[in-house]
One Martini backbone bead per residue (centre of mass of N, CA, C, O) as a GRO file, in nm:
protein
  285
    1MET     BB    1   3.103  12.438 -16.612
    2ALA     BB    2   3.416  12.357 -16.676
    3CYS     BB    3   3.714  12.208 -16.527
    4SER     BB    4   4.031  12.160 -16.461
    5GLN     BB    5   4.277  12.004 -16.290
    6GLN     BB    6   4.447  12.258 -16.270
    7ASP     BB    7   4.237  12.436 -16.143
    8LEU     BB    8   4.182  12.263 -15.890
    9GLN     BB    9   4.469  12.270 -15.780
   10GLY     BB   10   4.489  12.575 -15.747
   11TRP     BB   11   4.239  12.605 -15.559
   12LEU     BB   12   4.337  12.412 -15.342
   13ASP     BB   13   4.582  12.583 -15.262
   14SER     BB   14   4.422  12.835 -15.184
   15ALA     BB   15   4.242  12.699 -14.968
   16THR     BB   16   4.476  12.611 -14.791
   17GLU     BB   17   4.586  12.889 -14.724
   18ALA     BB   18   4.321  12.989 -14.595
   19ALA     BB   19   4.290  12.772 -14.374
   20LEU     BB   20   4.558  12.830 -14.230
   21ALA     BB   21   4.495  13.124 -14.167
   22GLY     BB   22   4.238  13.072 -14.003
   23GLY     BB   23   4.373  12.879 -13.798
   24ALA     BB   24   4.565  13.088 -13.672
   25VAL     BB   25   4.341  13.253 -13.547
   26LEU     BB   26   4.223  13.030 -13.366
   27ARG     BB   27   4.479  12.991 -13.197
   28HIS     BB   28   4.491  13.278 -13.082
   29TYR     BB   29   4.191  13.247 -12.933
   30TRP     BB   30   4.257  13.013 -12.767
   31GLY     BB   31   4.139  13.080 -12.447
   32ASN     BB   32   4.076  13.419 -12.549
   33LEU     BB   33   3.784  13.502 -12.508
   34SER     BB   34   3.543  13.792 -12.500
   35THR     BB   35   3.320  13.697 -12.727
   36ILE     BB   36   2.988  13.554 -12.667
   37ARG     BB   37   2.715  13.474 -12.889
   38GLU     BB   38   2.399  13.475 -13.011
   39LYS     BB   39   2.219  13.448 -13.341
   40GLY     BB   40   1.895  13.368 -13.227
   41ARG     BB   41   1.966  13.072 -13.148
   42SER     BB   42   1.989  12.837 -12.937
   43GLY     BB   43   2.342  12.759 -12.948
   44ASP     BB   44   2.417  12.980 -13.171
   45LEU     BB   45   2.738  13.066 -13.207
   46VAL     BB   46   2.957  13.360 -13.170
   47THR     BB   47   3.284  13.497 -13.237
   48GLU     BB   48   3.576  13.665 -13.290
   49ALA     BB   49   3.704  13.418 -13.429
   50ASP     BB   50   3.512  13.374 -13.660
   51GLN     BB   51   3.541  13.661 -13.788
   52ALA     BB   52   3.852  13.667 -13.823
   53SER     BB   53   3.878  13.412 -13.992
   54GLU     BB   54   3.698  13.499 -14.229
   55GLN     BB   55   3.856  13.748 -14.311
   56ARG     BB   56   4.117  13.595 -14.380
   57ILE     BB   57   4.005  13.404 -14.591
   58MET     BB   58   3.896  13.622 -14.788
   59GLU     BB   59   4.163  13.757 -14.847
   60VAL     BB   60   4.298  13.515 -14.981
   61LEU     BB   61   4.090  13.435 -15.198
   62SER     BB   62   4.071  13.718 -15.340
   63ARG     BB   63   4.367  13.703 -15.454
   64HIS     BB   64   4.326  13.417 -15.636
   65LEU     BB   65   4.046  13.452 -15.757
   66PRO     BB   66   3.820  13.486 -15.973
   67GLY     BB   67   3.552  13.708 -16.045
   68ASN     BB   68   3.335  13.455 -16.102
   69HIS     BB   69   3.327  13.413 -15.798
   70GLY     BB   70   3.152  13.295 -15.520
   71PHE     BB   71   3.014  13.356 -15.177
   72LEU     BB   72   2.941  13.146 -14.877
   73ALA     BB   73   2.933  13.282 -14.563
   74GLU     BB   74   2.837  13.249 -14.245
   75GLU     BB   75   2.884  13.553 -14.132
   76SER     BB   76   2.859  13.740 -14.421
   77GLY     BB   77   2.759  13.585 -14.655
   78PRO     BB   78   2.689  13.682 -14.959
   79GLN     BB   79   2.931  13.706 -15.236
   80GLY     BB   80   2.956  13.818 -15.535
   81ASN     BB   81   2.910  13.578 -15.779
   82LEU     BB   82   2.583  13.418 -15.772
   83GLU     BB   83   2.526  13.337 -16.095
   84GLY     BB   84   2.734  13.138 -16.116
   85ASP     BB   85   2.915  12.824 -16.096
   86PHE     BB   86   3.095  12.950 -15.857
   87LEU     BB   87   3.086  12.830 -15.510
   88TRP     BB   88   3.179  12.925 -15.191
   89ALA     BB   89   3.193  12.736 -14.885
   90ILE     BB   90   3.218  12.899 -14.556
   91ASP     BB   91   3.374  12.791 -14.244
   92PRO     BB   92   3.566  12.937 -13.993
   93LEU     BB   93   3.389  12.769 -13.751
   94ASP     BB   94   3.345  12.442 -13.686
   95GLY     BB   95   3.251  12.423 -13.359
   96THR     BB   96   3.200  12.660 -13.151
   97THR     BB   97   3.117  12.527 -12.888
   98ASN     BB   98   3.371  12.367 -12.853
   99TYR     BB   99   3.568  12.606 -12.861
  100THR     BB  100   3.458  12.760 -12.605
  101HIS     BB  101   3.537  12.482 -12.430
  102GLN     BB  102   3.804  12.352 -12.534
  103TYR     BB  103   3.707  12.148 -12.758
  104PRO     BB  104   3.914  11.991 -13.016
  105PHE     BB  105   3.637  11.988 -13.223
  106CYS     BB  106   3.742  12.168 -13.498
  107ALA     BB  107   3.698  12.392 -13.798
  108VAL     BB  108   3.793  12.463 -14.109
  109SER     BB  109   3.570  12.525 -14.400
  110ILE     BB  110   3.635  12.465 -14.760
  111GLY     BB  111   3.418  12.491 -15.045
  112LEU     BB  112   3.332  12.377 -15.385
  113LEU     BB  113   3.085  12.474 -15.620
  114LEU     BB  114   2.970  12.320 -15.930
  115ALA     BB  115   2.671  12.365 -16.016
  116GLY     BB  116   2.607  12.240 -15.708
  117GLU     BB  117   2.876  12.065 -15.701
  118PRO     BB  118   3.101  11.908 -15.524
  119VAL     BB  119   3.481  11.952 -15.587
  120LEU     BB  120   3.600  12.091 -15.314
  121GLY     BB  121   3.820  12.044 -15.013
  122VAL     BB  122   3.886  12.201 -14.683
  123ILE     BB  123   4.009  12.074 -14.364
  124TYR     BB  124   4.096  12.243 -14.045
  125ASN     BB  125   4.265  12.148 -13.748
  126PRO     BB  126   4.447  12.360 -13.538
  127ILE     BB  127   4.482  12.185 -13.277
  128HIS     BB  128   4.572  11.903 -13.430
  129GLU     BB  129   4.697  11.955 -13.709
  130GLU     BB  130   4.471  11.886 -13.943
  131LEU     BB  131   4.483  11.827 -14.304
  132PHE     BB  132   4.216  11.828 -14.531
  133ARG     BB  133   4.210  11.705 -14.880
  134ALA     BB  134   4.010  11.772 -15.188
  135ALA     BB  135   3.945  11.661 -15.533
  136ARG     BB  136   3.822  11.598 -15.824
  137GLY     BB  137   4.037  11.334 -15.916
  138LEU     BB  138   4.272  11.381 -15.660
  139GLY     BB  139   4.182  11.296 -15.399
  140ALA     BB  140   4.271  11.217 -15.051
  141THR     BB  141   4.396  11.394 -14.753
  142CYS     BB  142   4.627  11.381 -14.464
  143ASN     BB  143   4.891  11.551 -14.440
  144ARG     BB  144   4.953  11.447 -14.755
  145GLN     BB  145   4.810  11.172 -14.702
  146PRO     BB  146   4.649  10.916 -14.796
  147ILE     BB  147   4.298  10.836 -14.793
  148GLN     BB  148   4.045  10.607 -14.651
  149VAL     BB  149   3.801  10.422 -14.602
  150SER     BB  150   3.657  10.182 -14.453
  151THR     BB  151   3.592   9.804 -14.418
  152VAL     BB  152   3.326   9.806 -14.292
  153ASP     BB  153   3.025   9.571 -14.348
  154GLN     BB  154   2.877   9.614 -14.058
  155LEU     BB  155   2.681   9.755 -13.829
  156ALA     BB  156   2.776   9.585 -13.576
  157HIS     BB  157   3.093   9.706 -13.644
  158SER     BB  158   3.020  10.003 -13.612
  159LEU     BB  159   3.100  10.363 -13.622
  160LEU     BB  160   2.914  10.644 -13.547
  161VAL     BB  161   2.774  10.971 -13.650
  162THR     BB  162   2.629  11.281 -13.523
  163GLY     BB  163   2.370  11.539 -13.503
  164PHE     BB  164   2.213  11.848 -13.376
  165ALA     BB  165   2.004  12.075 -13.433
  166TYR     BB  166   1.908  12.392 -13.328
  167ASP     BB  167   1.583  12.299 -13.362
  168ARG     BB  168   1.537  12.046 -13.165
  169ARG     BB  169   1.333  12.191 -12.953
  170GLU     BB  170   1.097  12.263 -13.197
  171THR     BB  171   1.115  11.964 -13.332
  172VAL     BB  172   1.045  11.635 -13.452
  173ASP     BB  173   1.268  11.692 -13.679
  174ASN     BB  174   1.476  11.473 -13.554
  175ASN     BB  175   1.749  11.235 -13.426
  176TYR     BB  176   1.686  11.083 -13.161
  177ALA     BB  177   1.574  10.808 -13.254
  178GLU     BB  178   1.816  10.733 -13.435
  179PHE     BB  179   2.028  10.727 -13.217
  180CYS     BB  180   1.903  10.492 -13.060
  181HIS     BB  181   1.882  10.286 -13.287
  182PHE     BB  182   2.194  10.275 -13.362
  183THR     BB  183   2.301  10.203 -13.081
  184HIS     BB  184   2.174   9.903 -13.102
  185LEU     BB  185   2.333   9.826 -13.396
  186THR     BB  186   2.615   9.912 -13.276
  187GLN     BB  187   2.918  10.016 -13.123
  188GLY     BB  188   2.833  10.323 -13.185
  189VAL     BB  189   2.746  10.676 -13.109
  190ARG     BB  190   2.842  10.992 -13.202
  191ARG     BB  191   2.889  11.350 -13.090
  192GLY     BB  192   3.091  11.595 -13.216
  193GLY     BB  193   3.007  11.914 -13.329
  194SER     BB  194   3.126  11.862 -13.640
  195ALA     BB  195   3.061  11.810 -13.961
  196ALA     BB  196   3.338  11.830 -14.091
  197MET     BB  197   3.481  11.625 -13.903
  198ASP     BB  198   3.296  11.387 -13.949
  199LEU     BB  199   3.363  11.359 -14.252
  200ALA     BB  200   3.669  11.330 -14.224
  201TYR     BB  201   3.650  11.065 -14.050
  202VAL     BB  202   3.522  10.897 -14.269
  203ALA     BB  203   3.743  10.936 -14.486
  204CYS     BB  204   3.980  10.807 -14.274
  205GLY     BB  205   3.828  10.560 -14.099
  206ARG     BB  206   3.726  10.632 -13.798
  207LEU     BB  207   3.453  10.627 -13.943
  208ASP     BB  208   3.158  10.475 -14.109
  209GLY     BB  209   2.920  10.691 -14.031
  210TYR     BB  210   2.682  10.963 -14.138
  211TRP     BB  211   2.416  11.169 -13.997
  212GLU     BB  212   2.216  11.466 -14.092
  213ARG     BB  213   2.043  11.769 -14.005
  214GLY     BB  214   2.038  12.116 -14.052
  215LEU     BB  215   2.229  12.199 -14.285
  216SER     BB  216   2.487  12.369 -14.446
  217ALA     BB  217   2.698  12.423 -14.701
  218TRP     BB  218   2.945  12.499 -14.509
  219ASP     BB  219   2.942  12.221 -14.352
  220ILE     BB  220   2.961  11.995 -14.625
  221THR     BB  221   3.114  12.037 -14.892
  222ALA     BB  222   3.401  11.942 -14.824
  223GLY     BB  223   3.329  11.658 -14.700
  224ILE     BB  224   3.206  11.528 -14.948
  225VAL     BB  225   3.465  11.515 -15.112
  226LEU     BB  226   3.631  11.348 -14.921
  227VAL     BB  227   3.459  11.091 -14.917
  228ARG     BB  228   3.455  11.033 -15.220
  229GLU     BB  229   3.774  11.035 -15.265
  230ALA     BB  230   3.797  10.793 -15.034
  231GLY     BB  231   3.542  10.584 -15.132
  232GLY     BB  232   3.273  10.692 -15.066
  233ARG     BB  233   2.928  10.779 -14.969
  234VAL     BB  234   2.679  11.031 -15.083
  235THR     BB  235   2.344  11.104 -14.966
  236ALA     BB  236   2.048  11.067 -14.911
  237TYR     BB  237   1.864  10.893 -14.692
  238ASP     BB  238   1.733  10.713 -14.949
  239GLY     BB  239   1.985  10.713 -15.175
  240SER     BB  240   1.964  10.956 -15.322
  241PRO     BB  241   2.055  11.221 -15.458
  242LEU     BB  242   2.222  11.493 -15.354
  243ALA     BB  243   2.108  11.795 -15.188
  244VAL     BB  244   2.262  12.041 -15.033
  245ALA     BB  245   2.005  12.227 -14.966
  246SER     BB  246   1.854  12.020 -14.770
  247GLY     BB  247   2.047  11.958 -14.500
  248ARG     BB  248   2.077  11.639 -14.568
  249LEU     BB  249   2.276  11.338 -14.483
  250LEU     BB  250   2.461  11.048 -14.611
  251ALA     BB  251   2.770  10.902 -14.483
  252THR     BB  252   2.998  10.650 -14.609
  253ASN     BB  253   3.195  10.367 -14.700
  254GLY     BB  254   2.947  10.199 -14.864
  255LEU     BB  255   2.907   9.916 -14.713
  256ILE     BB  256   2.665  10.051 -14.509
  257HIS     BB  257   2.456  10.216 -14.667
  258GLU     BB  258   2.201  10.041 -14.714
  259ALA     BB  259   2.155   9.981 -14.415
  260MET     BB  260   2.105  10.278 -14.333
  261VAL     BB  261   1.871  10.336 -14.517
  262LYS     BB  262   1.684  10.121 -14.401
  263GLN     BB  263   1.685  10.225 -14.102
  264LEU     BB  264   1.589  10.517 -14.152
  265GLY     BB  265   1.306  10.413 -14.269
  266ARG     BB  266   1.211  10.291 -13.968
  267VAL     BB  267   1.209  10.567 -13.824
  268SER     BB  268   1.046  10.732 -13.565
  269PRO     BB  269   0.952  10.959 -13.380
  270LEU     BB  270   0.927  11.053 -13.072
  271SER     BB  271   0.628  11.024 -12.900
  272GLY     BB  272   0.717  11.197 -12.623
  273PHE     BB  273   0.784  11.451 -12.783
  274THR     BB  274   0.789  11.806 -12.685
  275PRO     BB  275   0.811  12.089 -12.805
  276ASP     BB  276   0.966  12.313 -12.580
  277ARG     BB  277   0.816  12.223 -12.316
  278GLY     BB  278   0.990  11.979 -12.246
  279SER     BB  279   1.272  12.116 -12.254
  280GLN     BB  280   1.208  12.342 -12.050
  281ALA     BB  281   1.138  12.163 -11.807
  282MET     BB  282   1.414  12.021 -11.791
  283ALA     BB  283   1.587  12.280 -11.756
  284GLU     BB  284   1.429  12.368 -11.485
  285GLY     BB  285   1.462  12.086 -11.314
   0.00000   0.00000   0.00000
């Protein structure tokens, strides 16, 4: 199903209102958490701030959006019309671990998928008060000012970012080796702790490239739109068209994209890494 630019603009405004409302909740709980628990996997945290933010976001979106829209929210799961073409992917607090430690790299992330393709995104860091917005054909902004990706065209001059999935202790399918590999090829590799913010930073040119695996639609949908509308490129690791459901992506300014594809294809998992036992022994040592 197609949608007009007017539709996208209206939904972008609604998503912005929802992100700001969720962000206000996060500011309220900042430094005042009473409940922090794991959701079943070590390191995968949830707090009362996540849940209260999501509730507020859903209240706002439900007031404004048509009944044929569905929702995939991190804390409450799928809701509404899941058989239609419109699906909202919502993370009320991306970077929960950062947030619990009062490390201010975290955000509300709200994205819209149209027939599986990201078309709209809002990312809001309420601590730094930075609001990133984008929609297909409407460009990308930070605090209402246009943004664009960087002009760095060599890996040797680039600054990259990545993250590590929650199952990194249990599988050799992680990016430890890639982190080391790119650290030697670039000016540095950062580990931000929020996929949404990592993508927003690529979109506004603060970072030149980002790759990660083990991601969910609510982590990346909004950021994908931001990077593309800011002039960047988002694909699978091998440069093929991205499938959001795959949980892994490569996002760059476009100029270093092929170089990153080439290098990702060269990296093998760390040969000395032993899932579970090795990490447990180090933790106990």
